[in-house]
All heavy atoms as a GROMACS GRO file, in nm:
protein
  657
    1MET      N    1  10.601  14.102   8.162
    1MET     CA    2  10.560  14.003   8.264
    1MET      C    3  10.660  14.019   8.383
    1MET      O    4  10.775  14.026   8.369
    1MET     CB    5  10.578  13.865   8.198
    1MET     CG    6  10.593  13.754   8.297
    1MET     SD    7  10.591  13.592   8.231
    1MET     CE    8  10.732  13.582   8.129
    2HIS      N    9  10.596  14.046   8.491
    2HIS     CA   10  10.681  14.056   8.620
    2HIS      C   11  10.684  13.923   8.684
    2HIS      O   12  10.588  13.862   8.728
    2HIS     CB   13  10.613  14.164   8.717
    2HIS     CG   14  10.676  14.181   8.835
    2HIS    ND1   15  10.801  14.245   8.853
    2HIS    CD2   16  10.645  14.141   8.968
    2HIS    CE1   17  10.843  14.246   8.971
    2HIS    NE2   18  10.750  14.190   9.039
    3VAL      N   19  10.812  13.881   8.712
    3VAL     CA   20  10.842  13.747   8.776
    3VAL      C   21  10.883  13.771   8.914
    3VAL      O   22  10.980  13.828   8.939
    3VAL     CB   23  10.934  13.667   8.697
    3VAL    CG1   24  10.958  13.538   8.763
    3VAL    CG2   25  10.895  13.649   8.550
    4THR      N   26  10.808  13.714   9.013
    4THR     CA   27  10.846  13.723   9.154
    4THR      C   28  10.907  13.594   9.201
    4THR      O   29  10.914  13.501   9.128
    4THR     CB   30  10.725  13.753   9.238
    4THR    OG1   31  10.635  13.646   9.230
    4THR    CG2   32  10.657  13.879   9.201
    5LYS      N   33  10.964  13.598   9.318
    5LYS     CA   34  11.030  13.480   9.371
    5LYS      C   35  10.918  13.366   9.400
    5LYS      O   36  10.950  13.253   9.376
    5LYS     CB   37  11.086  13.515   9.509
    5LYS     CG   38  11.159  13.392   9.565
    5LYS     CD   39  11.234  13.432   9.705
    5LYS     CE   40  11.310  13.312   9.753
    5LYS     NZ   41  11.391  13.339   9.864
    6LYS      N   42  10.792  13.413   9.421
    6LYS     CA   43  10.694  13.317   9.435
    6LYS      C   44  10.661  13.238   9.302
    6LYS      O   45  10.647  13.115   9.302
    6LYS     CB   46  10.560  13.385   9.473
    6LYS     CG   47  10.432  13.306   9.481
    6LYS     CD   48  10.318  13.399   9.510
    6LYS     CE   49  10.195  13.336   9.465
    6LYS     NZ   50  10.069  13.422   9.481
    7HIS      N   51  10.668  13.311   9.186
    7HIS     CA   52  10.652  13.251   9.067
    7HIS      C   53  10.768  13.157   9.027
    7HIS      O   54  10.739  13.047   8.985
    7HIS     CB   55  10.644  13.359   8.953
    7HIS     CG   56  10.526  13.445   8.953
    7HIS    ND1   57  10.531  13.583   8.940
    7HIS    CD2   58  10.388  13.412   8.984
    7HIS    CE1   59  10.410  13.625   8.945
    7HIS    NE2   60  10.328  13.533   8.977
    8ARG      N   61  10.884  13.200   9.064
    8ARG     CA   62  11.006  13.108   9.042
    8ARG      C   63  11.008  12.976   9.112
    8ARG      O   64  11.029  12.869   9.078
    8ARG     CB   65  11.135  13.181   9.066
    8ARG     CG   66  11.154  13.292   8.970
    8ARG     CD   67  11.277  13.360   8.979
    8ARG     NE   68  11.289  13.460   8.873
    8ARG     CZ   69  11.369  13.567   8.876
    8ARG    NH1   70  11.451  13.581   8.976
    8ARG    NH2   71  11.366  13.652   8.777
    9VAL      N   72  10.957  12.991   9.243
    9VAL     CA   73  10.953  12.873   9.334
    9VAL      C   74  10.844  12.773   9.276
    9VAL      O   75  10.860  12.654   9.269
    9VAL     CB   76  10.930  12.912   9.483
    9VAL    CG1   77  10.903  12.793   9.564
    9VAL    CG2   78  11.045  12.988   9.529
   10ALA      N   79  10.724  12.832   9.248
   10ALA     CA   80  10.621  12.750   9.204
   10ALA      C   81  10.656  12.691   9.059
   10ALA      O   82  10.631  12.562   9.051
   10ALA     CB   83  10.490  12.845   9.171
   11ALA      N   84  10.723  12.755   8.973
   11ALA     CA   85  10.777  12.706   8.849
   11ALA      C   86  10.876  12.589   8.868
   11ALA      O   87  10.878  12.490   8.806
   11ALA     CB   88  10.830  12.808   8.768
   12MET      N   89  10.968  12.613   8.964
   12MET     CA   90  11.067  12.509   8.996
   12MET      C   91  11.002  12.385   9.046
   12MET      O   92  11.042  12.276   8.998
   12MET     CB   93  11.168  12.566   9.093
   12MET     CG   94  11.270  12.464   9.146
   12MET     SD   95  11.365  12.510   9.294
   12MET     CE   96  11.238  12.501   9.426
   13TRP      N   97  10.909  12.390   9.133
   13TRP     CA   98  10.842  12.280   9.196
   13TRP      C   99  10.755  12.205   9.086
   13TRP      O  100  10.759  12.077   9.082
   13TRP     CB  101  10.776  12.299   9.313
   13TRP     CG  102  10.860  12.323   9.441
   13TRP    CD1  103  10.881  12.438   9.494
   13TRP    CD2  104  10.939  12.223   9.498
   13TRP    NE1  105  10.976  12.412   9.604
   13TRP    CE2  106  11.015  12.280   9.600
   13TRP    CE3  107  10.970  12.090   9.468
   13TRP    CZ2  108  11.109  12.227   9.686
   13TRP    CZ3  109  11.058  12.014   9.548
   13TRP    CH2  110  11.130  12.083   9.652
   14GLY      N  111  10.687  12.284   9.015
   14GLY     CA  112  10.618  12.220   8.901
   14GLY      C  113  10.701  12.147   8.804
   14GLY      O  114  10.669  12.036   8.756
   15ALA      N  115  10.806  12.205   8.765
   15ALA     CA  116  10.906  12.153   8.658
   15ALA      C  117  10.968  12.022   8.716
   15ALA      O  118  10.981  11.921   8.654
   15ALA     CB  119  11.012  12.251   8.628
   16ILE      N  120  11.002  12.022   8.837
   16ILE     CA  121  11.057  11.912   8.903
   16ILE      C  122  10.968  11.791   8.913
   16ILE      O  123  10.994  11.682   8.881
   16ILE     CB  124  11.104  11.938   9.056
   16ILE    CG1  125  11.240  12.028   9.044
   16ILE    CG2  126  11.147  11.817   9.125
   16ILE    CD1  127  11.279  12.076   9.178
   17LEU      N  128  10.840  11.821   8.947
   17LEU     CA  129  10.743  11.716   8.960
   17LEU      C  130  10.716  11.655   8.819
   17LEU      O  131  10.718  11.521   8.813
   17LEU     CB  132  10.615  11.776   9.008
   17LEU     CG  133  10.489  11.681   9.024
   17LEU    CD1  134  10.523  11.579   9.123
   17LEU    CD2  135  10.368  11.755   9.057
   18VAL      N  136  10.689  11.746   8.715
   18VAL     CA  137  10.651  11.684   8.588
   18VAL      C  138  10.777  11.613   8.524
   18VAL      O  139  10.769  11.500   8.475
   18VAL     CB  140  10.619  11.810   8.497
   18VAL    CG1  141  10.612  11.756   8.353
   18VAL    CG2  142  10.491  11.867   8.533
   19SER      N  143  10.898  11.662   8.537
   19SER     CA  144  11.020  11.608   8.464
   19SER      C  145  11.044  11.471   8.539
   19SER      O  146  11.088  11.372   8.491
   19SER     CB  147  11.138  11.691   8.473
   19SER     OG  148  11.186  11.724   8.605
   20THR      N  149  11.030  11.476   8.678
   20THR     CA  150  11.048  11.348   8.750
   20THR      C  151  10.955  11.233   8.726
   20THR      O  152  10.989  11.120   8.694
   20THR     CB  153  11.045  11.368   8.913
   20THR    OG1  154  11.140  11.474   8.944
   20THR    CG2  155  11.068  11.248   8.987
   21LEU      N  156  10.823  11.278   8.704
   21LEU     CA  157  10.724  11.169   8.672
   21LEU      C  158  10.752  11.106   8.530
   21LEU      O  159  10.743  10.987   8.517
   21LEU     CB  160  10.589  11.229   8.677
   21LEU     CG  161  10.537  11.257   8.823
   21LEU    CD1  162  10.401  11.330   8.807
   21LEU    CD2  163  10.531  11.129   8.906
   22ILE      N  164  10.777  11.199   8.439
   22ILE     CA  165  10.800  11.144   8.301
   22ILE      C  166  10.936  11.064   8.304
   22ILE      O  167  10.946  10.962   8.239
   22ILE     CB  168  10.809  11.260   8.195
   22ILE    CG1  169  10.672  11.318   8.192
   22ILE    CG2  170  10.868  11.228   8.068
   22ILE    CD1  171  10.665  11.448   8.114
   23SER      N  172  11.037  11.105   8.361
   23SER     CA  173  11.165  11.037   8.364
   23SER      C  174  11.153  10.888   8.436
   23SER      O  175  11.207  10.791   8.390
   23SER     CB  176  11.270  11.117   8.446
   23SER     OG  177  11.298  11.226   8.380
   24ILE      N  178  11.059  10.889   8.540
   24ILE     CA  179  11.037  10.752   8.606
   24ILE      C  180  10.979  10.661   8.503
   24ILE      O  181  11.004  10.544   8.498
   24ILE     CB  182  10.952  10.771   8.724
   24ILE    CG1  183  11.040  10.837   8.835
   24ILE    CG2  184  10.906  10.647   8.774
   24ILE    CD1  185  10.955  10.888   8.956
   25GLU      N  186  10.880  10.712   8.432
   25GLU     CA  187  10.819  10.627   8.324
   25GLU      C  188  10.915  10.572   8.220
   25GLU      O  189  10.916  10.461   8.188
   25GLU     CB  190  10.701  10.690   8.260
   25GLU     CG  191  10.583  10.718   8.359
   25GLU     CD  192  10.470  10.800   8.297
   25GLU    OE1  193  10.481  10.841   8.178
   25GLU    OE2  194  10.378  10.837   8.372
   26ILE      N  195  10.998  10.668   8.171
   26ILE     CA  196  11.096  10.636   8.069
   26ILE      C  197  11.202  10.535   8.126
   26ILE      O  198  11.240  10.433   8.069
   26ILE     CB  199  11.170  10.764   8.021
   26ILE    CG1  200  11.076  10.846   7.945
   26ILE    CG2  201  11.297  10.725   7.934
   26ILE    CD1  202  11.130  10.975   7.898
   27GLU      N  203  11.246  10.555   8.251
   27GLU     CA  204  11.340  10.468   8.317
   27GLU      C  205  11.280  10.326   8.328
   27GLU      O  206  11.352  10.223   8.305
   27GLU     CB  207  11.377  10.528   8.462
   27GLU     CG  208  11.493  10.443   8.527
   27GLU     CD  209  11.628  10.504   8.472
   27GLU    OE1  210  11.638  10.603   8.422
   27GLU    OE2  211  11.722  10.422   8.502
   28ALA      N  212  11.152  10.319   8.369
   28ALA     CA  213  11.096  10.195   8.388
   28ALA      C  214  11.092  10.106   8.263
   28ALA      O  215  11.114  10.001   8.256
   28ALA     CB  216  10.946  10.203   8.444
   29VAL      N  217  11.061  10.178   8.143
   29VAL     CA  218  11.053  10.112   8.017
   29VAL      C  219  11.197  10.067   7.977
   29VAL      O  220  11.210   9.954   7.928
   29VAL     CB  221  10.986  10.205   7.907
   29VAL    CG1  222  11.004  10.154   7.772
   29VAL    CG2  223  10.841  10.232   7.939
   30LEU      N  224  11.290  10.157   7.984
   30LEU     CA  225  11.424  10.120   7.941
   30LEU      C  226  11.482  10.010   8.029
   30LEU      O  227  11.547   9.912   7.981
   30LEU     CB  228  11.512  10.251   7.949
   30LEU     CG  229  11.481  10.349   7.846
   30LEU    CD1  230  11.570  10.474   7.874
   30LEU    CD2  231  11.501  10.302   7.710
   31PHE      N  232  11.463  10.011   8.154
   31PHE     CA  233  11.512   9.905   8.247
   31PHE      C  234  11.439   9.777   8.223
   31PHE      O  235  11.498   9.674   8.230
   31PHE     CB  236  11.507   9.943   8.395
   31PHE     CG  237  11.618  10.018   8.446
   31PHE    CD1  238  11.652  10.143   8.415
   31PHE    CD2  239  11.707   9.941   8.541
   31PHE    CE1  240  11.772  10.206   8.468
   31PHE    CE2  241  11.825  10.008   8.578
   31PHE     CZ  242  11.854  10.135   8.550
   32GLY      N  243  11.315   9.777   8.197
   32GLY     CA  244  11.238   9.667   8.163
   32GLY      C  245  11.282   9.602   8.037
   32GLY      O  246  11.296   9.477   8.025
   33MET      N  247  11.307   9.683   7.932
   33MET     CA  248  11.353   9.631   7.812
   33MET      C  249  11.496   9.565   7.824
   33MET      O  250  11.524   9.459   7.779
   33MET     CB  251  11.365   9.741   7.702
   33MET     CG  252  11.235   9.780   7.653
   33MET     SD  253  11.226   9.927   7.539
   33MET     CE  254  11.375   9.914   7.445
   34ALA      N  255  11.585   9.632   7.905
   34ALA     CA  256  11.711   9.579   7.922
   34ALA      C  257  11.703   9.443   8.004
   34ALA      O  258  11.792   9.356   7.979
   34ALA     CB  259  11.809   9.687   7.999
   35TYR      N  260  11.621   9.438   8.108
   35TYR     CA  261  11.618   9.322   8.186
   35TYR      C  262  11.558   9.198   8.108
   35TYR      O  263  11.615   9.088   8.124
   35TYR     CB  264  11.527   9.352   8.307
   35TYR     CG  265  11.506   9.233   8.399
   35TYR    CD1  266  11.610   9.210   8.491
   35TYR    CD2  267  11.394   9.168   8.403
   35TYR    CE1  268  11.594   9.103   8.582
   35TYR    CE2  269  11.379   9.062   8.484
   35TYR     CZ  270  11.481   9.023   8.574
   35TYR     OH  271  11.470   8.914   8.665
   36PHE      N  272  11.462   9.227   8.034
   36PHE     CA  273  11.394   9.117   7.969
   36PHE      C  274  11.448   9.066   7.833
   36PHE      O  275  11.441   8.954   7.792
   36PHE     CB  276  11.238   9.140   7.941
   36PHE     CG  277  11.157   9.146   8.069
   36PHE    CD1  278  11.102   9.257   8.119
   36PHE    CD2  279  11.143   9.025   8.142
   36PHE    CE1  280  11.032   9.253   8.231
   36PHE    CE2  281  11.079   9.019   8.265
   36PHE     CZ  282  11.014   9.140   8.315
   37VAL      N  283  11.517   9.163   7.768
   37VAL     CA  284  11.571   9.139   7.632
   37VAL      C  285  11.722   9.098   7.641
   37VAL      O  286  11.767   9.006   7.560
   37VAL     CB  287  11.558   9.257   7.539
   37VAL    CG1  288  11.618   9.239   7.413
   37VAL    CG2  289  11.406   9.275   7.528
   38LEU      N  290  11.801   9.166   7.717
   38LEU     CA  291  11.945   9.134   7.723
   38LEU      C  292  11.991   9.038   7.833
   38LEU      O  293  11.918   9.012   7.922
   38LEU     CB  294  12.016   9.271   7.730
   38LEU     CG  295  11.974   9.372   7.637
   38LEU    CD1  296  12.032   9.508   7.669
   38LEU    CD2  297  12.028   9.336   7.490
   39GLU      N  298  12.100   8.990   7.813
   39GLU     CA  299  12.170   8.892   7.917
   39GLU      C  300  12.313   8.944   7.940
   39GLU      O  301  12.392   8.993   7.861
   39GLU     CB  302  12.165   8.757   7.857
   39GLU     CG  303  12.022   8.698   7.839
   39GLU     CD  304  12.031   8.556   7.786
   39GLU    OE1  305  12.140   8.496   7.760
   39GLU    OE2  306  11.920   8.498   7.762
   40GLY      N  307  12.350   8.886   8.067
   40GLY     CA  308  12.495   8.916   8.107
   40GLY      C  309  12.543   9.053   8.118
   40GLY      O  310  12.469   9.132   8.174
   41VAL      N  311  12.669   9.074   8.087
   41VAL     CA  312  12.729   9.199   8.092
   41VAL      C  313  12.654   9.304   8.014
   41VAL      O  314  12.655   9.427   8.068
   41VAL     CB  315  12.882   9.191   8.068
   41VAL    CG1  316  12.945   9.328   8.082
   41VAL    CG2  317  12.948   9.093   8.150
   42VAL      N  318  12.619   9.258   7.914
   42VAL     CA  319  12.534   9.368   7.823
   42VAL      C  320  12.420   9.428   7.902
   42VAL      O  321  12.390   9.550   7.877
   42VAL     CB  322  12.493   9.292   7.696
   42VAL    CG1  323  12.407   9.394   7.608
   42VAL    CG2  324  12.607   9.242   7.624
   43THR      N  325  12.355   9.362   7.983
   43THR     CA  326  12.242   9.407   8.065
   43THR      C  327  12.291   9.526   8.152
   43THR      O  328  12.228   9.628   8.164
   43THR     CB  329  12.192   9.300   8.159
   43THR    OG1  330  12.150   9.195   8.075
   43THR    CG2  331  12.072   9.351   8.236
   44TYR      N  332  12.413   9.513   8.216
   44TYR     CA  333  12.463   9.615   8.301
   44TYR      C  334  12.501   9.744   8.224
   44TYR      O  335  12.490   9.852   8.258
   44TYR     CB  336  12.581   9.562   8.389
   44TYR     CG  337  12.542   9.457   8.475
   44TYR    CD1  338  12.583   9.329   8.450
   44TYR    CD2  339  12.447   9.480   8.581
   44TYR    CE1  340  12.546   9.222   8.542
   44TYR    CE2  341  12.409   9.379   8.653
   44TYR     CZ  342  12.448   9.252   8.641
   44TYR     OH  343  12.413   9.149   8.724
   45ILE      N  344  12.558   9.720   8.099
   45ILE     CA  345  12.596   9.822   8.022
   45ILE      C  346  12.468   9.904   7.974
   45ILE      O  347  12.457  10.022   7.962
   45ILE     CB  348  12.673   9.783   7.896
   45ILE    CG1  349  12.814   9.722   7.936
   45ILE    CG2  350  12.690   9.884   7.789
   45ILE    CD1  351  12.879   9.652   7.831
   46ALA      N  352  12.360   9.829   7.943
   46ALA     CA  353  12.232   9.887   7.912
   46ALA      C  354  12.173   9.956   8.030
   46ALA      O  355  12.113  10.070   7.995
   46ALA     CB  356  12.143   9.778   7.874
   47TYR      N  357  12.189   9.916   8.140
   47TYR     CA  358  12.144   9.985   8.262
   47TYR      C  359  12.218  10.129   8.272
   47TYR      O  360  12.148  10.226   8.299
   47TYR     CB  361  12.173   9.913   8.392
   47TYR     CG  362  12.083   9.796   8.414
   47TYR    CD1  363  12.112   9.691   8.499
   47TYR    CD2  364  11.957   9.774   8.350
   47TYR    CE1  365  12.043   9.574   8.517
   47TYR    CE2  366  11.883   9.664   8.368
   47TYR     CZ  367  11.921   9.565   8.449
   47TYR     OH  368  11.840   9.453   8.476
   48VAL      N  369  12.341  10.130   8.253
   48VAL     CA  370  12.419  10.241   8.271
   48VAL      C  371  12.377  10.343   8.151
   48VAL      O  372  12.353  10.464   8.174
   48VAL     CB  373  12.569  10.235   8.250
   48VAL    CG1  374  12.648  10.362   8.232
   48VAL    CG2  375  12.617  10.150   8.371
   49ALA      N  376  12.355  10.293   8.024
   49ALA     CA  377  12.314  10.373   7.922
   49ALA      C  378  12.167  10.424   7.941
   49ALA      O  379  12.142  10.542   7.914
   49ALA     CB  380  12.309  10.290   7.782
   50ALA      N  381  12.082  10.336   7.995
   50ALA     CA  382  11.944  10.390   8.031
   50ALA      C  383  11.946  10.496   8.129
   50ALA      O  384  11.875  10.598   8.118
   50ALA     CB  385  11.863  10.273   8.076
   51THR      N  386  12.031  10.490   8.224
   51THR     CA  387  12.036  10.591   8.331
   51THR      C  388  12.089  10.719   8.272
   51THR      O  389  12.037  10.828   8.306
   51THR     CB  390  12.129  10.539   8.453
   51THR    OG1  391  12.073  10.427   8.497
   51THR    CG2  392  12.138  10.657   8.555
   52ALA      N  393  12.194  10.713   8.185
   52ALA     CA  394  12.245  10.829   8.111
   52ALA      C  395  12.144  10.900   8.040
   52ALA      O  396  12.133  11.025   8.033
   52ALA     CB  397  12.377  10.794   8.038
   53ILE      N  398  12.076  10.820   7.957
   53ILE     CA  399  11.967  10.869   7.873
   53ILE      C  400  11.859  10.940   7.951
   53ILE      O  401  11.813  11.058   7.923
   53ILE     CB  402  11.909  10.762   7.785
   53ILE    CG1  403  12.000  10.715   7.689
   53ILE    CG2  404  11.775  10.808   7.710
   53ILE    CD1  405  11.960  10.586   7.612
   54THR      N  406  11.814  10.883   8.061
   54THR     CA  407  11.704  10.931   8.145
   54THR      C  408  11.757  11.053   8.206
   54THR      O  409  11.674  11.152   8.217
   54THR     CB  410  11.663  10.830   8.243
   54THR    OG1  411  11.619  10.706   8.181
   54THR    CG2  412  11.542  10.886   8.324
   55LEU      N  413  11.879  11.063   8.266
   55LEU     CA  414  11.941  11.176   8.323
   55LEU      C  415  11.943  11.288   8.237
   55LEU      O  416  11.905  11.404   8.259
   55LEU     CB  417  12.064  11.148   8.388
   55LEU     CG  418  12.128  11.256   8.471
   55LEU    CD1  419  12.044  11.307   8.587
   55LEU    CD2  420  12.267  11.218   8.514
   56SER      N  421  11.990  11.282   8.117
   56SER     CA  422  12.004  11.379   8.015
   56SER      C  423  11.869  11.434   7.971
   56SER      O  424  11.840  11.553   7.962
   56SER     CB  425  12.087  11.342   7.896
   56SER     OG  426  12.025  11.232   7.826
   57PHE      N  427  11.772  11.344   7.959
   57PHE     CA  428  11.634  11.378   7.918
   57PHE      C  429  11.572  11.468   8.037
   57PHE      O  430  11.506  11.563   8.019
   57PHE     CB  431  11.547  11.261   7.886
   57PHE     CG  432  11.400  11.296   7.878
   57PHE    CD1  433  11.355  11.355   7.758
   57PHE    CD2  434  11.320  11.283   7.977
   57PHE    CE1  435  11.216  11.387   7.745
   57PHE    CE2  436  11.170  11.317   7.965
   57PHE     CZ  437  11.128  11.380   7.845
   58SER      N  438  11.595  11.416   8.161
   58SER     CA  439  11.531  11.485   8.281
   58SER      C  440  11.589  11.628   8.286
   58SER      O  441  11.505  11.722   8.315
   58SER     CB  442  11.572  11.405   8.400
   58SER     OG  443  11.515  11.465   8.514
   59ILE      N  444  11.710  11.645   8.270
   59ILE     CA  445  11.769  11.779   8.276
   59ILE      C  446  11.721  11.869   8.157
   59ILE      O  447  11.672  11.981   8.171
   59ILE     CB  448  11.924  11.778   8.274
   59ILE    CG1  449  11.984  11.716   8.403
   59ILE    CG2  450  11.988  11.913   8.254
   59ILE    CD1  451  12.129  11.676   8.401
   60TRP      N  452  11.718  11.807   8.043
   60TRP     CA  453  11.661  11.884   7.913
   60TRP      C  454  11.517  11.918   7.944
   60TRP      O  455  11.475  12.040   7.928
   60TRP     CB  456  11.677  11.799   7.792
   60TRP     CG  457  11.617  11.864   7.676
   60TRP    CD1  458  11.670  11.957   7.593
   60TRP    CD2  459  11.493  11.832   7.622
   60TRP    NE1  460  11.588  11.990   7.495
   60TRP    CE2  461  11.468  11.914   7.506
   60TRP    CE3  462  11.383  11.742   7.663
   60TRP    CZ2  463  11.359  11.908   7.436
   60TRP    CZ3  464  11.272  11.739   7.584
   60TRP    CH2  465  11.258  11.820   7.469
   61PHE      N  466  11.438  11.823   7.985
   61PHE     CA  467  11.292  11.855   8.004
   61PHE      C  468  11.273  11.955   8.116
   61PHE      O  469  11.174  12.030   8.114
   61PHE     CB  470  11.215  11.717   8.025
   61PHE     CG  471  11.078  11.737   8.012
   61PHE    CD1  472  11.013  11.743   7.887
   61PHE    CD2  473  10.989  11.752   8.134
   61PHE    CE1  474  10.872  11.766   7.877
   61PHE    CE2  475  10.854  11.763   8.124
   61PHE     CZ  476  10.804  11.767   7.997
   62TYR      N  477  11.350  11.946   8.234
   62TYR     CA  478  11.327  12.027   8.336
   62TYR      C  479  11.338  12.185   8.297
   62TYR      O  480  11.273  12.258   8.343
   62TYR     CB  481  11.432  11.999   8.461
   62TYR     CG  482  11.422  12.110   8.558
   62TYR    CD1  483  11.325  12.110   8.658
   62TYR    CD2  484  11.536  12.213   8.556
   62TYR    CE1  485  11.327  12.213   8.748
   62TYR    CE2  486  11.524  12.304   8.648
   62TYR     CZ  487  11.423  12.300   8.753
   62TYR     OH  488  11.424  12.404   8.847
   63ARG      N  489  11.444  12.206   8.212
   63ARG     CA  490  11.463  12.330   8.168
   63ARG      C  491  11.358  12.379   8.087
   63ARG      O  492  11.315  12.506   8.104
   63ARG     CB  493  11.592  12.346   8.089
   63ARG     CG  494  11.712  12.317   8.172
   63ARG     CD  495  11.845  12.320   8.095
   63ARG     NE  496  11.867  12.461   8.055
   63ARG     CZ  497  11.960  12.490   7.958
   63ARG    NH1  498  12.028  12.389   7.902
   63ARG    NH2  499  11.984  12.621   7.929
   64ARG      N  500  11.291  12.304   8.000
   64ARG     CA  501  11.185  12.351   7.915
   64ARG      C  502  11.055  12.367   8.006
   64ARG      O  503  10.982  12.464   8.000
   64ARG     CB  504  11.146  12.249   7.817
   64ARG     CG  505  11.228  12.260   7.679
   64ARG     CD  506  11.357  12.291   7.696
   64ARG     NE  507  11.431  12.291   7.561
   64ARG     CZ  508  11.561  12.290   7.573
   64ARG    NH1  509  11.634  12.285   7.685
   64ARG    NH2  510  11.641  12.306   7.462
   65ALA      N  511  11.037  12.266   8.099
   65ALA     CA  512  10.912  12.282   8.185
   65ALA      C  513  10.911  12.399   8.280
   65ALA      O  514  10.814  12.459   8.304
   65ALA     CB  515  10.902  12.154   8.261
   66TYR      N  516  11.039  12.432   8.318
   66TYR     CA  517  11.056  12.548   8.407
   66TYR      C  518  11.013  12.675   8.343
   66TYR      O  519  10.943  12.757   8.403
   66TYR     CB  520  11.202  12.556   8.454
   66TYR     CG  521  11.226  12.676   8.540
   66TYR    CD1  522  11.190  12.691   8.668
   66TYR    CD2  523  11.282  12.798   8.486
   66TYR    CE1  524  11.204  12.798   8.760
   66TYR    CE2  525  11.305  12.912   8.568
   66TYR     CZ  526  11.271  12.908   8.698
   66TYR     OH  527  11.287  13.021   8.775
   67ARG      N  528  11.056  12.697   8.219
   67ARG     CA  529  11.014  12.811   8.137
   67ARG      C  530  10.862  12.803   8.121
   67ARG      O  531  10.801  12.922   8.136
   67ARG     CB  532  11.076  12.813   7.998
   67ARG     CG  533  11.235  12.840   8.010
   67ARG     CD  534  11.298  12.850   7.867
   67ARG     NE  535  11.434  12.840   7.889
   67ARG     CZ  536  11.513  12.771   7.796
   67ARG    NH1  537  11.454  12.715   7.695
   67ARG    NH2  538  11.637  12.769   7.814
   68VAL      N  539  10.798  12.706   8.080
   68VAL     CA  540  10.662  12.701   8.067
   68VAL      C  541  10.584  12.722   8.201
   68VAL      O  542  10.490  12.797   8.200
   68VAL     CB  543  10.608  12.553   8.005
   68VAL    CG1  544  10.462  12.543   8.011
   68VAL    CG2  545  10.668  12.542   7.869
   69GLU      N  546  10.626  12.666   8.311
   69GLU     CA  547  10.566  12.687   8.434
   69GLU      C  548  10.576  12.828   8.474
   69GLU      O  549  10.481  12.892   8.536
   69GLU     CB  550  10.621  12.594   8.541
   69GLU     CG  551  10.587  12.455   8.528
   69GLU     CD  552  10.439  12.416   8.576
   69GLU    OE1  553  10.395  12.490   8.652
   69GLU    OE2  554  10.378  12.319   8.524
   70LEU      N  555  10.684  12.885   8.456
   70LEU     CA  556  10.714  13.033   8.488
   70LEU      C  557  10.618  13.121   8.409
   70LEU      O  558  10.554  13.210   8.478
   70LEU     CB  559  10.860  13.071   8.456
   70LEU     CG  560  10.904  13.198   8.526
   70LEU    CD1  561  10.888  13.192   8.670
   70LEU    CD2  562  11.046  13.219   8.480
   71GLU      N  563  10.596  13.100   8.289
   71GLU     CA  564  10.510  13.174   8.208
   71GLU      C  565  10.362  13.152   8.249
   71GLU      O  566  10.290  13.255   8.254
   71GLU     CB  567  10.522  13.142   8.057
   71GLU     CG  568  10.652  13.196   7.999
   71GLU     CD  569  10.672  13.150   7.849
   71GLU    OE1  570  10.574  13.094   7.795
   71GLU    OE2  571  10.789  13.163   7.795
   72LEU      N  572  10.329  13.032   8.279
   72LEU     CA  573  10.187  13.002   8.319
   72LEU      C  574  10.150  13.074   8.459
   72LEU      O  575  10.056  13.128   8.477
   72LEU     CB  576  10.167  12.855   8.331
   72LEU     CG  577  10.154  12.780   8.192
   72LEU    CD1  578  10.140  12.639   8.221
   72LEU    CD2  579  10.033  12.832   8.118
   73SER      N  580  10.258  13.052   8.555
   73SER     CA  581  10.240  13.116   8.678
   73SER      C  582  10.224  13.269   8.678
   73SER      O  583  10.139  13.318   8.739
   73SER     CB  584  10.354  13.078   8.772
   73SER     OG  585  10.339  13.119   8.898
   74ALA      N  586  10.309  13.334   8.596
   74ALA     CA  587  10.308  13.476   8.581
   74ALA      C  588  10.176  13.514   8.507
   74ALA      O  589  10.120  13.625   8.542
   74ALA     CB  590  10.439  13.528   8.518
   75GLY      N  591  10.143  13.436   8.413
   75GLY     CA  592  10.021  13.473   8.325
   75GLY      C  593   9.896  13.454   8.421
   75GLY      O  594   9.803  13.539   8.385
   76GLN      N  595   9.888  13.361   8.504
   76GLN     CA  596   9.768  13.351   8.586
   76GLN      C  597   9.760  13.475   8.674
   76GLN      O  598   9.651  13.521   8.703
   76GLN     CB  599   9.776  13.220   8.665
   76GLN     CG  600   9.748  13.100   8.583
   76GLN     CD  601   9.765  12.974   8.661
   76GLN    OE1  602   9.810  12.971   8.771
   76GLN    NE2  603   9.727  12.858   8.602
   77GLU      N  604   9.870  13.518   8.740
   77GLU     CA  605   9.873  13.630   8.817
   77GLU      C  606   9.823  13.750   8.755
   77GLU      O  607   9.752  13.838   8.804
   77GLU     CB  608  10.014  13.644   8.881
   77GLU     CG  609  10.029  13.752   8.986
   77GLU     CD  610  10.013  13.712   9.120
   77GLU    OE1  611  10.008  13.589   9.155
   77GLU    OE2  612  10.005  13.797   9.205
   78LYS      N  613   9.874  13.772   8.622
   78LYS     CA  614   9.833  13.888   8.550
   78LYS      C  615   9.686  13.880   8.514
   78LYS      O  616   9.616  13.989   8.520
   78LYS     CB  617   9.916  13.882   8.409
   78LYS     CG  618   9.886  13.994   8.317
   78LYS     CD  619   9.964  13.990   8.195
   78LYS     CE  620   9.928  14.095   8.100
   78LYS     NZ  621  10.005  14.085   7.976
   79ASN      N  622   9.631  13.762   8.489
   79ASN     CA  623   9.488  13.754   8.461
   79ASN      C  624   9.400  13.780   8.583
   79ASN      O  625   9.296  13.850   8.575
   79ASN     CB  626   9.453  13.605   8.402
   79ASN     CG  627   9.503  13.601   8.263
   79ASN    OD1  628   9.528  13.689   8.191
   79ASN    ND2  629   9.514  13.460   8.231
   80ILE      N  630   9.453  13.743   8.701
   80ILE     CA  631   9.376  13.770   8.825
   80ILE      C  632   9.383  13.914   8.856
   80ILE      O  633   9.281  13.980   8.901
   80ILE     CB  634   9.443  13.696   8.950
   80ILE    CG1  635   9.405  13.541   8.919
   80ILE    CG2  636   9.388  13.729   9.075
   80ILE    CD1  637   9.483  13.440   9.019
   81ASP      N  638   9.502  13.987   8.837
   81ASP     CA  639   9.513  14.129   8.862
   81ASP      C  640   9.410  14.207   8.776
   81ASP      O  641   9.369  14.304   8.813
   81ASP     CB  642   9.656  14.173   8.849
   81ASP     CG  643   9.739  14.114   8.959
   81ASP    OD1  644   9.683  14.072   9.061
   81ASP    OD2  645   9.866  14.116   8.943
   82SER      N  646   9.403  14.172   8.645
   82SER     CA  647   9.324  14.252   8.558
   82SER      C  648   9.173  14.228   8.570
   82SER      O  649   9.098  14.302   8.512
   82SER     CB  650   9.358  14.214   8.400
   82SER     OG  651   9.329  14.082   8.383
   83SER      N  652   9.137  14.127   8.647
   83SER     CA  653   8.991  14.102   8.671
   83SER      C  654   8.936  14.213   8.756
   83SER      O  655   8.987  14.267   8.841
   83SER     CB  656   8.961  13.963   8.729
   83SER     OG  657   9.021  13.864   8.637
   0.00000   0.00000   0.00000
C-alpha cells in the first residue's frame, strides 16, 4: 500500500472529526451525570475526572481511527487505480 501525503491528511482530518464527535457525546453524558447526581466539591472532582477520561479516550481513539482512515483512504485509491 502506497501512502501519500494526501492520504495522511485525509486520514488525520477524518480521525479528528470522528474522535471529536464521539468524545463530545461521552463528555456530555459524564458531565450530565456529575451535575445531576453529585453535589458540592465532589461535583468539581467528578468534572476533572470526566475531562481526564474523555481526553485519554480521545487520544486513544484518534490513534485507532487514524490507522483505519489511512487504510481506507489508500484502499479506495488502489481500487480506483485498478478499475
